[in-house]
N, C-alpha and C positions, 0 to 999 in steps of 0.2 A: 774808121779811127775810133768810133765809140765802143766797139766790142773789145773785150780783153782776150788776147791770144794766149797760147800756152807759155810763151816766153815772158809775158807780163806776170803770169802767176808764178813762174819759177823765180823771177827776180824778187817778187813780193815775199815768197816763202824764204828765200835766202836772206833777205834783210831782217825778217822777223826772227829767224834762227840766230843771226849774228847779234841782234839786239838783246834778245831774251835768253838765248842759250838753250840747249836741249834739256838740261836739268830743271830749269825754272818752268818750262812748258809742261814737262811731265809731272812736276810737283803740283802745278796749278790744276791739271786735269785730274790728278789723284784727289785733290781737295774737293773738286766739283763732284767726283764720283762718291766720295764719302758723304757729302751733303745730300745727294740724291738718295743714297741708301738710308741715311738717318730719317729723311722725310718719309720714305716708304714705310720704314719700321714704325714711325709715329702714327702714320695713317692706319696701318694694320692693327696697332695696339688700340686705337680708338674704336675700330669696328669690332674687335674681339671682346672688348670690355662690355659686359651687360649694363644696361641702364639701371641706375640706382632707383630704389623704390622711393616715390615721392612721399613726403610727410603728409599725414592726414590734414585736411583743411580745417582750420579753426573757425568756428562760427561765432558770431556776436549775437547774444540774446537781445531781443527788442524790448523786453520787460525791464523796467528800471530796478536796480537792486536797492536794498535798504540803506546802504551807505551813501548813495547819491541823493536819496530823498531827504536826508537829514541836513544837507548843506544848503543853507538859504542865502549865504553871503556871496555866492558865485555871481559875478557880473556887477555887483555893487561896488562903488568906489569908497575906500576908507578915507575919511577926512580927518 
């Protein structure tokens, strides 16, 4: 009783066809196929595109510049 016989599957398919109709199912499958094609195209575009050149790394000099040594009010509270 737990297994599905061929007659069960025929009834299920007939009910699905009556509820959704042949046109809606084919439209749905067409939309799924278009989605898969778009996904595959997007994946192939990513692989085909060469990696962009990274920008050169900007380094910070450890020596203080002249403009920072002139500021003596940094950290003091104005009263």
